[in-house]
N, C-alpha and C positions, 0 to 999 in steps of 0.2 A: 585446574584447567589443563587440558591436553594440548601441549605446545606443538604436537605433530599434526594436528587437524588443520585443514584449510579453514579460513575464516570468512564470514559473510556479515557485513555491517549494513543494516538498512534503516532508513529514516523516513518518516512522513515529514511534510512541511510542518513547521510549528504554526498552529492555526491562530488566526487573528480573532480574539474573543469579543469583538464589539457587537455581535449580533446573536441570533438564535442558532442553535444546532440545526444541521440539515443533513440530508442523506449523502451529500458530497463528502462530508466528514466521515460518514460511515463507510463509504466506498473506498476512500484512500487508505484509511487505517486497516480495513479488512484486507485489502490487497497486500499491504505491507506485512500483515500477520501471516497471510497464506504463503507468500514468497518465503518468509523466514521459516515457517513450518516445513516447507518443501526442502529447503537447504539443510535444516536440522535432520530431516529424514534421510538425506543423502550423506550424512556424516560430518557436516560442517559444524564448527563452533560459531554460534550466531550471536549477534547483538542487535536489538530492535529498540529504537528510541522514537518517542513522539513528545509533543509538548505544545506550549502556546507562546505567542509573540505578544508581549504585554505593553510595549511602549508606543509612543506616538501621539500625535495631536488628536486623532480620532478617539482614542481611549480617554484622554484628558477631557475632551468635550462630552463624552458619554457620562463620565463621572460627575461633571459639573451639572448636567441635566438632572441627575438623581441626587444631587446635593450630598455626595460622599467623596472621599479622596480617591484618586486613581488606584492606589493600592487596595483599598477596600473593594473597589469595583472589580479589579482583576482577580481578587481572591474569590469573589462570588462566581465570576465567570469560569475560573479555572476548575472549581468544584463541579460545574456542570459537565465539563469534559471528562474529568476523572470518573464521575458517576456513569456517564455514557459508556466509557470503555469497560467499566465493571459490569454493567448490564449486558453489554455485548460480548463479554467474556474474552476480551482482548488482553492477552498476557504479555504486554510489553516489558522490556527490561528496565527502562528508565523513562521518566517523565520530566522534561526540562521546562522551567519557566525563566524568561529572560530577566526577571527580577531576582533570580537566585544570585547569591554573592559570588559564587565561583564564575558564573557567566560574566558578571560585571567586571571582575578582575581580568578575564581573558580579553574582553572588548577594549578596555583601557590600555592593556599592553599591546594589543594588535594595532591600535591607532598610533601609539608611540613608535612601534617598529616601522610602520609604513611611513611615518613622518621622518624618522631617522634615515630611511632609505631614499628620501627625496621624492616620494610619490604623492605627498600631500602638501597643498599650499592654500593660503587664505586669500579670498577674493570676495566679490559680491555676487549674489545670485539674483538674476532677474528672469522671470519666466512664469510658467503655469504650474500649478500644483493641485493634485486631487487629494483632499483629506481622506476620503473614503478608501481610495486605493493606495494611499501612502506612496504616491508616485509623482515625479517631476516629468513634465513633457514640454516640448517646444511647440510653438504655434503651428508649425508645419505638421506635427504629429497629431494635433488636436482637430476636432471637428468644430467648425465655426458656424454659428446659427444665431441670427438676430443680435449680433454684436457680442455674443457670449461664446465661451469655448467649453467643449465637452470632451470627456475621455472617449477615445475611439472604440473601446470594448465595453466598458461598464456603462457608459452614458452619463456618468456623474459630472456635474458642473465643476469647472476648474476655476481656481482663484489665481489672480495675478499676484505674484510674490516678489518682493524686493527686500533682501536682507543680507547681512554679512554671513559668510559660510566658508567652511573649509571644503576644498575640492580634492578628489582623488584623480590622478592623472590617467584616466581611462584611455584617452586617445593614444597614449604612448604604446599601449598594448594591442592596438588594432591589427598590426601585421602578425603578431604572435597568435592571437585568437583566430584570425583568418586561416593561418597555416594549420593550427591545431584542428579546426573543423574539417579542413580539406583532407588531412591525414588520418582523421578518426571519424569517418562518417557514421559509425555505429555508436558513437558516444551518446547520442540521443536516440531513443527507440522510435520516436515519431518522425517519419520522413517529411511530412508536411510542415511540421514545426521547424525542423532542421532547415528546410528551404526558406521559410519565412524569416528566420533569424539571420541567415546569410544574406538574403536579398534586401531586407528592410532595415537592417542595423549594421552588420559587420561590413558588407561591401560598400555601404555609404560612408563608413568611417564613424567611429564612436566619439561622442562628446564627453568631456570631463564630467565627473559625477559629483554633485553636491552631497556631502556626507555628514554635514552638521546643520543644526537649526538653532536660532536664537529667539524665535517668536513664541516659543512655549518651553516648558521646563520638565515635562514628564518623559524622562529618558536617562540614558547613561551619560554623565557629565565627563568632559575632558579633564584629566587631572595633570596634564603636562605643564601648564603654566597657570599661576593663580589668576592672572588677568583674563584667561580664556574660559573660566569655569561656567560662564553663562551659555557656552556652546554645549548642546547635547548631540550625541551621535545619532545620525539619521537611521531610520528603521532597518534598511536593508543591510548595511554594514553590521549593525547590531544583530539582526535576525539570522543572517546566513552563517555566522560563526558559531551558532548554537551547535552545529554538527560536530565541531571540534571541542568547544568548551565542555560539552557533556561527556567527552572522553578524557577530560583533564588537561587539554592543551593549554599551557601557559596559565595554569591556576593551581590552587592549593589542593585539588583532588589528587594530584600526582599523575604521571603520564603512563601508567601501566596499560590502561585500555587504549589510549592514544597510540602507543607503540604497537600494541597487538593488532588493533583493528584498522588503523589508518597508515602508520608508517610501514608496517610489515604485512598488512592485511591483503588478502587475495581479492576480495570483492568489496567495493565501497559504493553502495547504491543509494541514490536519492529518488524517492517516489513523489511525484507532484502533479497537479493539474496544469493544463496547458497555458492558462492565463498568467502564470508566474514563471514561465519557462525562460524568459529573457534574463531575469535576475539570477536564476540558477545556472543557465547555460552560458551566459556571457560574463556577468559581473562576478559570480562566485569563482569560476576558474581563474579569472584575472586577479582577483584578490589573493587567491592561493599562490598563483605564479609569482606575484609581487613579493611574497615571503618565502619563495622557494620550497613550498609544501606540496605534497602529493595532491593530485586531483582525484575526484571520484572516478570510479571505473565506468559507471553507467548512470545516466539519467533516464528513469522510466517515467514517461509523460503520458498521463491518461487524459482522455477527452471529457466532455461534460455530460452530466445527466440533464436531459431536457424533458419538458412536459409539453402538452399541446399548445401552451402559451409561450413556449420557447425556453431559453436558459432560465434556471431558477433565480428569482430575485424578489426582494421584499416589495419593490414597486409594482411588480406584476401580480403579487399575491399568490404566487405558485410555489412557494418554498414548502417542501415536504419534510416534516420533522421525523427523525428516526425512532424516537422512543415509542410512539404509538404502534409502529410497525413491529418493533421487537416484542412489545408486550402482547400483541395480538397473535403473532406467528412463531415467536421463539427466536432466540439469538442465533443459533446455528443455522436454521433454515433461511433466515434473512441474509446471513453472511454467504450462504451457499448461492442464493439467488444472484446477489451482486457479483460475486467472484466468477460465477459460471456463465453469466449472460452478457457481461459488458466487455466488448473488445476495446482495449485501451486506445486504439487508433481512431475510433469512431464515436461520435456523440450517440447517446443511448436514450431512447424515449421510454420513460418509466410509467407504468400504471400498476395499480394494485391487482387488477384483473390478470395481468401477465404474470405477476408474482405467484398468484394462486395457481394458475395453469402450469407454470414451470414446476412448482413444488409438488403438485399432484402427479404430473407426468413423470418427472425424473425420480422422485424419492418414494412416493406412495405406490404408484402403479408399476413402476419399473423395478428399481432396486429393492424396495421394501417387499414387494410381492415375490420377487425372485428368492430372497432370503427366507421368507415365511414358508413358502411351499416346499423349498428344499429341506428345511428343518423338519417339517411335518413328515415328509416321505422317509427321511433317515430314521426318525424316531419310531415310525410305524413299522418299518421293515428290518432295521438293524439295531437291535438292543445294545450290541457291543461295538457299534460304529462300523464304518466302512474302511476299506484298505485300497492303497494304490497298487494296481496290477499292470505295469507297463506292457507286458507281453500279451495282454488281452485288449489293448486299445484298437478300435477300428478307425476308419478315416474321419468320421464325425468327431470322435474324441481327440484325435491328433490335431484336427483343425482348431479345437478349443485351446489346446496348449500352445499352438502357434499364435492364436489370437491374443492369448494372455501376454506372451512375450512381445508381440508387435504393439499391443496397446500400451504396455508399460514403457517401451522404448519411445513411442510417440509422446507419451505423458512427460517423460524426462526432457525430450527435445523441446516441447512446447514451454515447459516451465523454465528451462534454461534460457529461453527467449522472452520470458516474462508474459507469456500468453496463457494466463491462468484459465481463461474461459475455454480455450481449445483443449487444455490438459484435462479439465474436469469433464468436459463433454466427451472426451475419449473414454473416460471411465464409464460414463453412462452408456456409450455405444457398446462397450464390452458387456455391460449388464444386459442390454437388449439382445446381444448375440447369445448370451447364456439362456435367456428366456426362449429364444428361437430354437436353441439346442434342445430344450425341454420339449417343445412342440414337435420337433422332428423325431425324438426318441420315444415319446409317449410312455414315460416311466410307469404310469398308472396301469399299463397293460403288461408290465414285466414282473408281476408278483410271482409268477411261476418260473421265472428265469432270474433267480437271485444273483448269480455271477454277473450277468449283464447289468442288472439294476445297480449292483455295487459299483461297477465302473462308472455308470452315468452319474450317480449321486456323488461319488468321490471327485469326479471331474468338476461337477458343479461347485463343490465346496472349495476346490482350489481356485476356481474362477471368482467365487464370491470373496475369498480372501484378497485377491488382487484388486477387485473393485473397491473393497472396504479400505484397503491400504491407500489407494489413490485419493479417495474421498476424505480420508482422515485429516488431511492438511487443512480442511475447512470445517468438517463435521467431527471435530476431535472427540467430544463426549459421546455422541451417537455411535461413532465407529468403534470407540473403546468398549461400549456396551456390547456391540455385536462381536467384537473380538473375544470378549469374555464368554459370550454365548457359544462361540466356536471352540471353546476350551483351549485358547491360545493366549499368550501374554505379551507378544511383541509384534511390531511391524518392522520388517527389514527385507532388503533385497535377497539376502541369503535364505530367509524363511519363505519368501515368495516363490522361489524356484526349487524349494525342497518339497516335492510333490507327495512325500510320504508323511507330511505333517499331520494329516487327519487319521492316520491309521489307528483304529480302535478307540477313537474319541467318542465317548458316550455323551449324548445331548439330553438336556432337559428342555422344558417348554421355553422358547425364546421370548425376548421382550419385543413388543410391537413398537418399532422405532419411528415410523412415519405414518401418522394418521392422515387419511384423506381430508382435505379442507373443503368444507362446503362454501360456495360463494355467498358473500354477504353474511358470513358467520358472525 
């Protein structure tokens, strides 16, 4: 490991494996992968972690319905996620399960530390609980209808719960979290979520949080006192600390990764969907503050994928499964679609028709066509390749080199703000600009003017390299094939601006990377 490199640590939420896979899982993990690939391209040492959250009453209930143990149930569900990431070609660095021994060790030690500091006390919990959302709510937060209470976002019916519980003194930290939000308005990428959390939770004052349950036993048991072993640690205290347990914090893995990526790390980024923002943006920083630990540097919060029926849910029957899409269109094209089309701040309406249109327009018709016709013209006219001749550039050529530089700077600016969609669209805009450059120069009419044709084709090759490099963060395999066809072996900023890189490169017939998709294929 190079200790002089800047570090970038990114996580997905650990997914709750009680239901079927859906394209929301695909979106979040794809974005995390693309962000990580960009940072790696920029020279960072990166660490990318995903996993599943395996404890809780909902899991125990699902296992009972299938007449198997909770551990047997989560083993089956976990394999579904592992298989999806393999099919999707997501190359994460670590996959954490909250049933892992090292995670259990961390959680038990964290509970003990918080108790020693006086932030945990025992009392009785009376209120409403959603098994499906693993969330406690007050009656004022819930929706009341026909004498029953429902979750304000998911619509799940709430149960009235009365049981002994340990509480975390969340209210004590209200002034601190309020001050932190005010002093760090960019801590959360989504401004609407920032305002909602401030107005609906922080400004109203936080209530102490129930962090243990006794009404079921599928979870991490408290090991501090023999008499208290019937208490299991509530899902959010358990789940959130996966971001540190996976690094070796307070467990037998050792603290090398924790020190490198969390204590001394440059960027510590959590990626999540907006419905779990309260837990990550309020509870998690407070838990960390209570133990005097570093906070994440950024919470990247994305909105929902919706269909004509609204937000995806089993009750509406509009859950879209990812595997059929991947099998039909390929892993990288599907990842490209979601990364390039979804603005993280806005809900996105998905349709398969739109996916086909985008893949055809951006990849087959635009970039694929640009690469194919440029290759053909080089092979037809320059057996020994082209050369860069800066003293022969006219205004059209110079505009291309300016556009390459501008596009790449915009690409970096957008990615540094976690706007993958804008960054990738900027690459496609550059590709479109290069196609227009072909139309303006009409190289098919320059066969009698080889010096001019050489300049045009060499300029195109430099532009194609730039587009290919920018798209490689999501189309890794496709862009590597094209890089090889270009007779080059690396993507780097230094190579991008070395315009002599194609001098005397001899090409053979290129691979067709992006076939046009026929609707209803």
